[in-house]
LUMVEX-507450 format. One record per atom (N, C-alpha, C): x, y, z; residue in three letters. Coordinates in steps of 0.02 Angstrom, whole numbers, plus 50000, padded with zeros to 5 digits. Layout:
XYZAla/...
This chain:
500434994050000Met/500005000050000Met/500445006250000Met/500335010749952Gly/500735016749946Gly/500545021949998Gly/500955027250001Ala/500835032550050Ala/500165035950038Ala/499985037149974Ala/499355040449959Ala/498765036249984Ala/498795029649972Met/498245025349994Met/498195025150069Met/498765025050104Arg/498755024950177Arg/498415031250204Arg/498565036850175Arg/498255043050199Arg/497515043250184Arg/497315040850126Ile/496605040650110Ile/496235036250160Ile/496505030350174Gln/496175025750220Gln/496155028550291Gln/496695032050312Ala/496715034950378Ala/496195040550385Ala/496155044850334Gly/495655050250336Gly/494955047450336Gly/494835042250298Asn/494175039050296Asn/493985036150364Asn/494465032950398Ala/494335030050464Ala/494185035450516Ala/494555040950515Leu/494445046350563Leu/493765049550552Leu/493565050250489Thr/492905053050475Thr/492355048550501Thr/492415041950489Ala/491925037350516Ala/491895037550591Ala/492475038350622Phe/492505039050695Phe/492085045050718Phe/492155050650684Gly/491765056550702Gly/491025055750690Gly/490845052550634Ile/490135051350619Ile/489825046750671Ile/490215041850695Gly/489955037250745Gly/489755040550809Gly/490035046450824Phe/489855050050884Phe/489135052550883Phe/488865053850823Thr/488225057350820Thr/487655053150790Thr/487815048550744Val/487275044950708Val/486775041550754Val/486995037950807Pro/486495034550848Pro/486055039250890Pro/486255045550896Phe/485925050050944Phe/485565055950911Phe/485535055950844Leu/485225061650810Leu/484485062250826Leu/484135056550826Tyr/483415056750840Tyr/483285059350911Tyr/483655056650960Ile/483555058851029Ile/483715066251037Ile/484245068451003Tyr/484445075451008Tyr/483895080150984Tyr/483615078850926Val/483115083350898Val/482455082750935Val/482225076550947Ala/481565075450976Ala/481525077051050Ala/482045075151088Gln/481995075751160Gln/482435081351189Gln/483065081451169Val/483515086551198Val/483305093551178Val/483155094551114Arg/482915101051091Arg/482165101651097Arg/481835096251119Asp/481115096151134Asp/480695098451074Asp/480865095751014Leu/480505097650953Leu/480025092150930Leu/480045086350961Gly/479575081050945Gly/479815076350890Gly/479445070950882Ser/479645065750835Ser/479585067950762Ser/479085072250747Met/479015074550678Met/479605078750657Met/479855082950702Ala/480445086950685Ala/481055082450675Ala/481125077250716Ala/481685072650709Ala/481645068950642Ala/481045066850624Thr/480945063550559Thr/481115068350503Thr/480905074650509Ser/481055079650458Ser/481805080750451Ser/482175080250507Ala/482905080950504Ala/483215075350463Ala/482965069250471Phe/483215063650431Phe/483045064650357Phe/482445067250344Val/482245068650275Val/482695073950244Val/482845079150282Ala/483295084450258Ala/483985081650244Ala/484215077250287Phe/484865074150278Phe/484895070350212Phe/484375066350199Ala/484345062550136Ala/484255067150076Ala/483855072450085Leu/483725077150030Leu/484375080650009Leu/484785082550057Gly/485425085650041Gly/485845081149996Gly/485845074650011Ala/486225069849971Ala/485935069249901Ala/485275068749897Leu/484955067849832Leu/485035073949787Leu/485075079849816Val/485155085949776Val/485875086649752Val/486355084849793Ala/487065086049776Ala/487355080749730Ala/487175074449738Leu/487515069149703Leu/487455069349627Leu/486875071349598Pro/486845071349524Pro/487365075849491Pro/487635080849527Phe/488125085449498Phe/488835083749518Phe/488915078949563Thr/489565077649592Thr/490035074249543Thr/489795069349507Gly/490225065349464Gly/490575069449411Gly/490215074049380Arg/490515078149327Arg/491075082449355Arg/490975085149416Val/491485089349447Val/492095085249464Val/491995079149489Ile/492555074749506Ile/492975073249444Ile/492635071549389Asp/492995069649328Asp/493355075649297Asp/493095081749306Arg/493395087649276Arg/493925090749320Arg/493805091049385Arg/494255094549431Arg/494685089949472Arg/494515083449474Gly/494875078849516Gly/494525077849582Gly/494645072149616Pro/494285070649678Pro/494525074549739Pro/495165076749739Val/495435079949799Val/495065086449818Val/494985091249772Pro/494605097349791Pro/493885095949809Pro/493595090649779Val/492895088949795Val/492855086349867Val/493315081949886Val/493315079349955Val/493405085150004Val/493875089549990Met/494015095050036Met/493405099750043Met/493095101449987Gly/492505105749991Gly/491935102450027Gly/491825095950013Ala/491275092350047Ala/491415091750121Ala/492045090650140Ala/492225090050211Ala/492095096550248Ala/492265102150217Val/492145108650249Val/491395109950257Val/491005108250205Ala/490275109150209Ala/489975104750263Ala/490205098450267Ala/489945093950318Ala/490145096250387Ala/490755098850394Ser/490985101450459Ser/490545107250483Ser/490405111750436Ala/489975117450454Ala/489275115050473Ala/489015110150436Gly/488355107550452Gly/488335104050519Gly/488845100050535Ala/488865096550600Ala/488905101450658Ala/489345106550652Leu/489415111450706Leu/488775115450716Leu/488465117550660Ala/487845121250664Ala/487285117050694Ala/487275110650678Leu/486765106250706Leu/486835105650781Leu/487445105450806Gly/487555104950878Gly/487375111250916Gly/487355116950880Leu/487195123350913Leu/486475125550901Leu/486115122250855Ser/485445124450837Ser/484935122350889Ser/484435126550897Thr/483895125050945Thr/483205125150912Thr/483145128250854Gly/482505128650819Gly/482465123850761Gly/481865122750736Ile/481765117850684Ile/482085119950618Ile/482035126350600Val/482315128650536Val/483075128050535Val/483435130650586Pro/484165129650585Pro/484375122350585Pro/484005118150619Ile/484175111050621Ile/484085107950552Ile/483555109750517Leu/483435106950450Leu/483975109350401Leu/484155115650404Leu/484675118250360Leu/485345115050375Leu/485485114050439Ser/486115110750458Ser/486135103550434Ser/485575100050442Ala/485545093050419Ala/485615092650343Ala/485345097650308Leu/485405097850235Leu/486135098350214Leu/486505102950247Ala/487215103850231Ala/487625097750250Ala/487475094850308Leu/487845088950331Leu/487715083050284Leu/487085082050264Gly/486925076550219Gly/487255077250151Gly/487245083350125Ala/487565084550060Ala/488315083350063Ala/488635085950116Gly/489355085150122Gly/489565077950129Gly/489225074150172Gln/489395067150181Gln/489285063150117Gln/488745064550082Ala/488585060850021Ala/489105062149966Ala/489315068349958Val/489795069949906Val/490475066849921Val/490655066249984Met/491295063250002Met/491355056049979Met/490805052349979Gln/490835045249964Gln/491115043849894Gln/490815046449840Pro/491095044949774Pro/491775048049762Pro/491905053849794Ala/492565057049785Ala/493115052749817Ala/492995050249878Leu/493495045849910Leu/493565039249871Leu/493005036649845Ala/493045030549805Ala/493455031649743Ala/493395037449712Thr/493785038949652Thr/494525039549669Thr/494685042349727Met/495385042649748Met/495675035649757Met/495285031149785Ile/495515024249793Ile/495625020949726Ile/495175022349678Val/495255019549611Val/495895022149578Val/496015028649585Trp/496615031549554Trp/497255028649582Trp/497235026549644Cys/497845024049678Cys/497885016449679Cys/497475013149639Ser/497465005849640Ser/497435003149569Ser/497484996649563Thr/497414993049500Thr/496854987949508Thr/496614984949454Pro/496084979949462Pro/496254974349511Pro/496884972449514Ser/497064966849558Ser/497124968949632Ser/497254975449645Thr/497314977849714Thr/496694981449739Thr/496244983049693Arg/495654987149710Arg/495184983549758Arg/495104977049748Thr/494654973149791Thr/494854973749864Thr/495504972749877Arg/495754973149946Arg/495714980349972Arg/495824985249929Ala/495794992249951Ala/495094994249975Ala/494584992149938Phe/493904993849959Phe/493684989750019Phe/493934983650025Ala/493784979750085Ala/494084983050147Ala/494704985650140Leu/495014989150196Leu/494624995550213Leu/494384999050163Gln/493995005150175Gln/493365003550216Gln/493014998250196Phe/492404996350231Phe/492554994250302Phe/493094990450311Phe/493304988250377Phe/493444994250422Phe/493834999050396Met/494015004850436Met/493405009150452Met/492945009750405Gln/492325013450417Gln/491935010550475Gln/491825004050473Asn/491425000950525Asn/491785000950592Asn/492445000150591Leu/492815000450653Leu/492775007550683Leu/492835012650641Gly/492775019450664Gly/492085021050690Gly/491565018850653Leu/490885019950676Leu/490745016550742Leu/490985010450749Gly/490865006750811Gly/491205009950871Gly/491835011950863Ile/492205015050919Ile/491905021950934Ile/491735025650882Gly/491435032250893Gly/490775031750929Gly/490355026950908Gly/489705026150942Gly/489785024051014Gly/490285019651027Leu/490395017351095Leu/490625023151140Leu/491095027151116Leu/491335032751156Leu/490795038151162Leu/490425039351108Gly/489895044251111Gly/489365042551162Gly/489215036051168Gly/488725033951218Gly/488945035251289Gly/489605035551300Gln/489855036951367Gln/489845044551383Gln/489855048551330Ile/489875055851339Ile/489175058851344Ile/488715056151304Val/488065059251296Val/487655058951360Val/487275064151372Asp/486835064651430Asp/486235068851410Asp/485645065751411Glu/485045069251388Glu/484885075351430Glu/485105075551491Ser/484965081351534Ser/485455087051521Ser/485975085851481Arg/486465091151467Arg/486525092151392Arg/486185097151364Pro/486235098351292Pro/486955099651270Pro/487365102151315Gly/488065103451298Gly/488445097151279Gly/488235091451307Ser/488575085251290Ser/488455083451216Ser/487865085051191Phe/487725083851120Phe/488105088751076Phe/488155094951100Thr/488555099851063Thr/489275097551057Thr/489535094451110Leu/490215091751109Leu/490275086251056Leu/489775081851053Leu/489795076451004Leu/489825079150932Leu/489385083950918Phe/489375086750850Phe/490015090750837Phe/490295093750889Gly/490925097250881Gly/491495092550863Gly/491505086650895Ile/492015081550878Ile/491935079350806Ile/491315078250785Glu/491185076350715Glu/491435081750667Glu/491305088050683Ala/491525093550640Ala/492285093750634Ala/492635092650689Val/493365092550688Val/493625086850646Val/493315080950649Met/493535075250610Met/493465076450535Met/492945080050515Phe/492875081850444Phe/493445086450422Phe/493635091150465Leu/494195095550448Leu/494855091750446Leu/494915086750490Val/495515082450488Val/495555078850421Val/494975076350398Leu/494965073050332Leu/495195077850278Leu/494945084050279Ala/495145088850228Ala/495895090050231Ala/496175090450291Gly/496895091550298Gly/497305085650273Gly/497075079550289Val/497435073550267Val/497405072950191Val/496825074150162Val/496745073450089Val/497175078750053Val/497245084650084Ala/497645089850052Ala/498375087750044Ala/498605083050084Thr/499305080750080Thr/499395074950032Thr/498845072250004Val/498885066449960Val/499115068749891Val/499595065349864Arg/499835066749797Arg/499625061049751Arg/499105062349713Leu/498855057349667Leu/499285057149604Leu/499295051549569Pro/499675051149507Pro/499445056449457Pro/499915059649422His/499725064749372His/499325061449316His/499525055549297Val/499145051649248Val/498905045449284Val/498275045449308Pro/498025039949348Pro/498095033249312Pro/498115027949353Ala/498175021249326Ala/497545018949292Ala/497035023349288Ile/496405021449258Ile/496495019549185Ile/496965022849151Lys/497045021649080Lys/497165014249065Lys/497555010949107Asp/497705003949096Asp/497234999349135Asp/496855002149183Ala/496454997949227Ala/495734997449206Ala/495485002549171Leu/494775002649157Leu/494625001349083Leu/494084997949069Pro/493904996649000Pro/493665002948966Pro/493785003248902Lys/493535008848862Lys/492945006348821Lys/492445010448815Asp/491845008548779Asp/491715013748726Asp/491955012848663Pro/491865017948612Pro/491125019148597Pro/490695014148611Ala/489995015048596Ala/489665020248639Ala/490005022248694Gln/489715027148740Gln/489935034248725Gln/490305035148671Ala/490555041848655Ala/489975046348635Ala/490025052648654Gly/489505057448637Gly/488965057848689Gly/488635063648693Gly/488105064548741Gly/488355066348810Gly/487895067848855Ser/488095069648923Ser/488305063448961Ser/488615064649021Gly/488825058949061Gly/488255054449081Gly/487695057349100Trp/487125053249120Trp/486835049349062Trp/486825052349002Lys/486565048648944Lys/487015042848926Lys/487675043848930Arg/488135038348916Arg/488055032848967Arg/487965034749030Leu/487885029749082Leu/487245025649072Leu/486705029049054Leu/486075025449045Leu/486075020948984Leu/486545022148937Arg/486605017748880Arg/487065011748895Arg/487375011848953His/487835006448973His/487425001149009His/487254995848974Lys/486794990848999Lys/487034987649064Lys/487674985749067Ala/487934982449126Ala/487894987049187Ala/488044993549178Met/488014998249234Met/487304999349256Met/486834999749210Val/486135000449229Val/485904994349269Val/486104988449247Gln/485924982349284Gln/486234982449354Gln/486854984849359Leu/487184985149425Leu/486834990149470Leu/486604995749442Cys/486245000749483Cys/485584997949508Cys/485224994249466Val/484604991149488Val/484744986149543Val/485264982049533Leu/485454977249585Leu/485664980749649Leu/486054986149643Gly/486264989849701Gly/485684992849740Gly/485194995449703Phe/484604998249737Phe/484244992849779Phe/484154987049750Val/483814981649786Val/484224979549847Val/484884979049838Val/485324977149894Val/485284982149951Val/485344988549935Phe/485344993649988Phe/484654994350020Phe/484124993549981Phe/483454994050009Phe/483304988150055Phe/483534982250036Ala/483384976250075Ala/483834975550137Ala/484384979150139Cys/484844978450195Cys/484884984850235Cys/485274989650211Tyr/485384995850248Tyr/484734999650259Tyr/484294999450210Gly/483665003250216Gly/483205000550269Gly/483314994350292Gln/482874991250341Gln/483164991050412Gln/483814992250419Phe/484134991350484Phe/483804995350540Phe/483725001750527Glu/483475006150580Glu/482755008150569Glu/482415004750522Ser/481715006550508Ser/481275000350511Ser/481164997050453Gly/480694991450451Gly/480884985650495Gly/481514983650493Leu/481734977850533Leu/481704979450607Leu/481884985650625Ala/481834987550695Ala/481114987650718Ala/480654990050675Ala/479944990050691Ala/479684982950699Ala/479894978450655Phe/479694971450660Phe/479934968450726Phe/480564969750743Gly/480844966850804Gly/480494969150866Gly/480344975650871Thr/480034978250932Thr/479294976550936Thr/478944976450878Glu/478224975350879Glu/478044967850877Glu/478354964050831Ala/478154957050822Ala/478554952250866Ala/479214953650872Ala/479644948950909Ala/479724950950982Ala/479474956851001Gly/479534959051071Gly/480244960651091Gly/480654962851044Ile/481354964351058Ile/481394971051095Ile/481784971251148Ser/481874977451187Ser/482374981951152Ser/482354988551165Pro/482844993051135Pro/483564991051150Pro/483694988351209Ser/484374986351225Ser/484594980451182Ser/484134975751169Thr/484294970151125Thr/484414972551054Thr/484034977551032Leu/484144980450967Leu/484844983450962Leu/485074986451016Gly/485754989051018Gly/486264983551012Gly/486144977951046Phe/486594972151041Phe/486604969450969Phe/486014969550936Ala/485974967150867Ala/486394971450821Ala/486344978050829Leu/486754982550789Leu/487494981550803Leu/487664980350866Ala/488364978950884Ala/488594972450852Ala/488154967450850Ala/488324961050819Ala/488444961950744Ala/488064966350713Asn/488164967750642Asn/488864970650630Asn/489044975750669Thr/489704978850662Thr/490254973950680Thr/490154970050733Gly/490654965250753Gly/490764959850700Gly/490224957550668Ala/490294952550616Ala/490714955250558Ala/490594961650541Ile/490974964750486Ile/491714965150505Ile/491854967650564Val/492554968750585Val/492924962050591Val/492594956950618Leu/492924950550628Leu/492984946450563Leu/492484947150520Ala/492464942750461Ala/492754945850398Ala/492884952350398Gln/493054955750336Gln/493624952550298Gln/494194951550330Phe/494774949150294Phe/494764941550286Phe/494394938050329Val/494284930850317Val/493864929950255Val/493324933850250Val/492884933650192Val/493254935750129Val/493684940750137Leu/494044943350079Leu/494444937950043Leu/494774933650082Lys/495174928250052Lys/494724923350013Lys/494104922850034Leu/493644918150002Leu/493344921049938Leu/493264927549935Val/492894930549879Val/493334933849826Val/493944935849844Glu/494324939949796Glu/494554936149735Glu/494554929449737Lys/494744925549678Lys/494134922449643Lys/493544924449664Arg/492944921549635Arg/492554926749595Arg/492104924449554Arg/491714928949512Arg/491284933549556Arg/491314939849540Arg/490934944649580Arg/490184943349578Arg/489934941749519Ser/489214940549513Ser/488984934749557Ser/489394929649563Arg/489204923949604Arg/489274925549679Arg/489744929749696Val/489804931949766Val/489174935849786Val/488954940449743Ile/488344944249758Ile/487744939649763Ile/487704934649718Ala/487154929849721Ala/487164926049787Ala/487754924149810Leu/487814920649874Leu/487574925049931Leu/487734931549928Val/487484936149979Val/486724936149981Val/486404936049923Gly/485674935649921Gly/485414929549957Gly/485754923849949Leu/485534917749982Leu/485654918150058Leu/486224921050078Ile/486354921950150Ile/485834926350181Ile/485654931750147Trp/485144936350174Trp/484454933150174Trp/484324928650127Thr/483694924850129Thr/483644921050195Thr/484204917750213Gly/484214914250277Gly/484134918950336Gly/484434924950331Ala/484384929750385Ala/483654931950395Ala/483294933050341Trp/482594935050347Trp/482164929450375Trp/482314923350356Leu/481934917650384Leu/482054916950459Leu/482674918050481Ile/482814917850553Ile/482464923550589Ile/482444929450556Ala/482064935050586Ala/481334933250593Ala/481064929850542Gly/480364927750546Gly/480244922950603Gly/480714918450617Phe/480654913850674Phe/480614917750739Phe/481014923250744Ser/481004927150807Ser/480324930250819Ser/479934931350766Gly/479284934550775Gly/478704929850780Gly/478834923250775Leu/478284918450779Leu/478034917450850Leu/478454918650899Gly/478244917950969Gly/478224910850993Gly/478554906150958His/478544899150979His/479064897651034His/479564901851039Gly/480094900551088Gly/480084905751144Gly/480604905551184Ser/480654910251239Ser/480894917051213Ser/480874921951258Ala/481114928551240Ala/481854928451224Ala/482214924051259Met/482934923551246Met/483074920751177Met/482674915751156Met/482754912851089Met/482594918051036Met/482074921951047Ala/481894927250999Ala/482444932350993Ala/482724934251050Ala/483274939151049Ala/483884936251013Ala/484044929851026Ala/484624926750994Ala/484514926350918Ala/483904924750898Ala/483754924350826Ala/483824931250794Ala/483584936350828Phe/483604943050800Phe/484334945550795Phe/484724944150845Ile/485434946050843Ile/485794942250787Ile/485624935850778Thr/485924931950724Thr/485754934850656Thr/485144937350650Thr/484944940450586Thr/485404946250569Thr/485534950550617Tyr/485964956350604Tyr/486684954150590Tyr/486914948850624Ala/487594946450612Ala/487664943650542Ala/487154939950518Leu/487164937350450Leu/487164942950398Leu/486784948250413Phe/486804954050368Phe/487514956850366Phe/487854956950423Gly/488534959550425Gly/489014955350383Gly/488934948750384Ile/489354944450343Ile/489234945850269Ile/488604946750251Gly/488444948450182Gly/488754955150162Gly/488724960050207Glu/489034966550192Glu/489784965950182Glu/490104961750224Ala/490824960650216Ala/490994957550149Ala/490544953550122Met/490654950650055Met/490524955650000Met/490084960350011Leu/489914965349960Leu/490424970849955Leu/490744972650011Ser/491194978450011Ser/491774977649962Ser/492084971649954Pro/492614971149904Pro/492344969249835Pro/491694969649826Thr/491394967249763Thr/491044972849725Thr/490574976449757Leu/490174981349721Leu/490574987449699Leu/490924990649746Ala/491284996849729Ala/491824995649677Ala/492244990449682Pro/492734989249629Pro/492404987749562Pro/491824984449563Leu/491494982949500Leu/491254989349466Leu/491004994049505Val/490805000649477Val/491405003849442Val/491985003649475Ala/492585006749446Ala/492805003149383Ala/492754996549382Asp/492984992849323Asp/492494993349265Asp/491874995249279Leu/491394996349225Leu/491465003349194Leu/491745007949232Ala/491765014949210Ala/492245015849151Ala/492025018949096Pro/492485020649042Pro/493005025649066Pro/493555026049031Glu/494095030549050Glu/493835037749054Glu/493975041049111Gly/493765047949120Gly/493065048749149Gly/492735043249167Ser/492045043649193Ser/491965040249260Ser/492525038649293Val/492465034949356Val/492105039049409Val/492205045649410Gly/491845049849458Gly/491095049749446Gly/490895050049382Gln/490195049849364Gln/489875043249386Gln/490225037749374Tyr/489945031149392Tyr/489905030349467Tyr/490425032449504Asn/490395032049577Asn/489835036249605Asn/489735042249577Ser/489195046649601Ser/488505043649586Ser/488435040649528Ala/487795037649510Ala/487625031949558Ala/488135027949575Phe/488005022249620Phe/487865024749691Phe/488215030149711Ala/488065033049777Ala/487355035949778Ala/487135038749723Leu/486455041449719Leu/485945035849726Leu/486075030249693Val/485625024449699Val/485575022149772Val/486145022049806Lys/486145020049876Lys/485725024949918Lys/485805031349908Gln/485425036249946Gln/484685035749933Gln/484495034449871Met/483775033549855Met/483495027449892Met/483885022049894Ala/483655016049928Ala/483585017250003Ala/484065020950032Leu/484025022550103Leu/483425027150118Leu/483305031850073Ala/482745036450083Ala/482075032850081Ala/482025027550040Leu/481395023850035Leu/481355018150085Leu/481905016750120Gly/481915011250168Gly/481355011550220Gly/481205017450249Pro/480675017750300Pro/479985015750275Pro/479885014850210Leu/479235012450185Leu/479075005450213Leu/479595001950236Gly/479464995350264Gly/479204995550335Gly/479215001450368Val/478995001850438Val/478264999750448Val/477775002450409Pro/477085000350421Pro/476984992950411Pro/477334990050362Leu/477254982850350Leu/477584978850405Leu/478184980950427Gly/478524977350480Gly/478154977450546Gly/477824983050560Ala/477454983650623Ala/476744980850619Ala/476414981750560Gly/475704979850555Gly/475584973050526Gly/476014970750479Ala/475934964150448Ala/476614960650448Ala/476854958550506Pro/477544956250512Pro/477724950350469Pro/477294945350464Met/477464939450424Met/477454940950349Met/477014945350328Leu/477024947550259Leu/477664951450244Leu/477874955450292Tyr/478504959150286Tyr/479094954350275Tyr/479124949150315Ile/479664944150309Ile/479624940750241Ile/479014938850220Ala/478944935350156Ala/479174939750097Ala/479004946150100Val/479204950750047Val/479954951050041Val/480294951650097Phe/481024952550094Phe/481394945950084Phe/481084940350098Val/481364933950077Val/481374933650001Val/480824935649970Leu/480794935749897Leu/481274940849868Leu/481334946649901Val/481804951749877Val/482524949149880Val/482694945549932Ser/483374942849938Ser/483504937549885Ser/483014933349871Leu/483084928549816Leu/483154932249750Leu/482804937949745Gly/482874942049685Gly/483574944749676Gly/483904946349731Ile/484604948649728Ile/485034943349695Ile/484944937049715Ala/485334931649685Ala/485204931149610Ala/484564931649591Gly/484394931149520Gly/484674936949479Gly/484624943049506Leu/484884948949471Leu/485644948549464Leu/485974945949515Ala/486704945449513Ala/486934940549458Ala/486604934849454Leu/486794929949402Leu/486644932749333Leu/486124936449326Arg/485964939549261Arg/486484944849244Arg/486704948749293Leu/487224953749281Leu/487864950349258Leu/488034944649287Gly/488654941249270Gly/488694939449196Gly/488124938249165Lys/488124936449094Lys/488334942249049Lys/488254948449074Gly/488424954249035Gly/489104957149050Gly/489484954049095Leu/490154956449114Leu/490694952849074Leu/491234956249062Thr/491814952949032Thr/492144948649085Thr/492544943649065Pro/492884939549116Pro/493294943549165Pro/493624948849141Met/494034952849186Met/493614956849235Met/493044959449212Gln/492604963249256Gln/492294958849310Gln/492134952649292Asp/491824948149340Asp/492334944949386Asp/492954944249363Asn/493474941249404Asn/494144944549388Asn/494314950149423Pro/494924953949406Pro/495564950149417Pro/495544944449452Val/496154940549461Val/496434938249394Val/495994937749343Leu/496224935649278Leu/496754940449251Leu/496684946949266Ala/497164951849241Ala/497854950649271Ala/497874949449337Ser/498524948449369Ser/498844941949346Ser/498434936849329Arg/498714930549304Arg/499054931649237Arg/498744935649194Val/499044936949129Val/499704940449136Val/499734945549181Val/500344949149193Val/500884944549221Val/500684940149268Ala/501164935549299Ala/501464930749249Ala/501084929149196Gln/501324924549145Gln/501714928049091Gln/501794934649097Gly/502194938249049Gly/501794941148991Gly/501144940448992Gly/500734943048938Gly/500504950048952Gly/500284953648903Pro/500054960448913Pro/499384960548948Pro/499314964848999Ala/498694965149037Ala/498124967448994Ala/498264971448943Val/497714974148903Val/497374968648863Val/497674962748860Ala/497364957348822Ala/496704955248851Ala/496624956148917Val/495994954248948Val/495574960348965Val/495824966248952Lys/495464972248971Lys/495074975148914Lys/495334974348854Glu/494994977248797Glu/494924972048742Glu/494344971548713Pro/494274966848658Pro/494714969048599Pro/495014964248566Val/495434965748509Val/494994967448450Val/495144973048418Glu/494764975148360Glu/494874970148303Glu/494354968548267Pro/494434963848211Pro/494894966848158Pro/495324962748131Val/495804965048080Val/495464965248013Val/495544970847977Glu/495244971547911Glu/495594966647863Glu/495214963547818Pro/495514958947771Pro/496004962647725Pro/496574959547712Val/497094962547670Val/496994960247598Val/497064965047553Glu/496994963347482Glu/497544958447462Glu/497374953447423Pro/497894948547402Pro/498424951847359Pro/499044949947372Val/499604952647334Val/499774948047277Val/499904950947220Glu/500084946847162Glu/500724943047175Glu/500764937447144Ser/501364933447153Ser/501974936947126Ser/502554935047150Val/503164938347130Val/503294937647056Val/503104931647028Glu/503244930446957Glu/502854935146912Glu/502254937346936Ser/501834941546893Ser/502024948846896Ser/502464950646941Val/502664957546947Val/503234959046898Val/503144964146858Glu/503674965846809Glu/504284968446845Glu/504864965746832Pro/505464968046867Pro/505614975246851Pro/505874978646899Ala/506024985746891Ala/506604986646842Ala/506534991546796Arg/507074992946749Arg/507594997246781Arg/508224995946766Pro/508745000146794Pro/508695007246767Pro/508845012046810Val/508815019146790Val/509515021146770Val/509585024046710His/510245026246686His/510295033746696His/510855035646710Ala/510975042846718Ala/510925046346652Ala/
């Protein structure tokens, strides 16, 4: 790992550490500490998502034209201002504006940091780089949330201001770290990413929408994020508390089990998936999550003791964590390998936008999880099976190198040119037959 990659990963971990201080306590802060009620807290989450949805459609073009470093720095400053303002706000309007800025800043950082990782990696090292990023993010979030829980006190609004202040400082630390990163003047993308001449012309979004494999990946990504991340703190939590009788403390243990499974399994899982086809790895995640939803359904049947229900619910979150650990070295590198040269920022931003849309729609599962719990489980069992089907279908449209980047490193190791598996060889035009030597009139000597 080069110096640039080490700094990117360190800045990413510190930022996650700062975010972990505030994410678990935002609802309590707005609804109870500022005494604005549950509707105001819900509106703050909506503003947070809205900021991301407004900013991301324009982010990719800026990244590809100006580079990811200034984008990360600008987004970090905006997020820092939003976090600090949120910790000082007492009214609904300032809180919503602060959440808007914080959501936009955090959302823009994601594709910009992903682009920096792509620029500093190759297809053979990219899988491990994104796995390390995901590992560091979850470790930072977990430690931040643990320490934040020791600091926070509902009777002291100043304790929440301190949490948001720490988050604001961590964003500025990220900006400072990124400012010291020296990216390659000519990124390795030229040799690492496939070129698609058919996508020439038109705007970035039009070219992307004409890219069938990327559209399929975005559809698959939306279903993945909606069925997993979109349900963690909304529909699945509602199901657990209403149908399975899970206490808030048990829900906290389940979230901890999810983070713990990711941290403990990430590099074990990485060794199992990095040499296998990405489409099949995603399909396997769909099957694992199918089992997770079935176990969640068992916790809500009421046939066992409260301890059995709690154990089943915690197991569900742990299985989701194992699936996430398998996806982290798979989805993001695949987006990068699908991106034509010069469009990696656009593709990363589009995929981040898909994720935000799925998260924004995730709470739609709350009424079903609370009011019709078994129907809720059945729907998401089918959705998880759908993930497996969509992944296998996507695999049919990928090149061998895109589906399994280890092929590229094998070619290099054998002494062959890496481009042989990265770009299809253009068909050679037929050559006109040359007349035989005997039929050609010999050249006459030239006399002075």
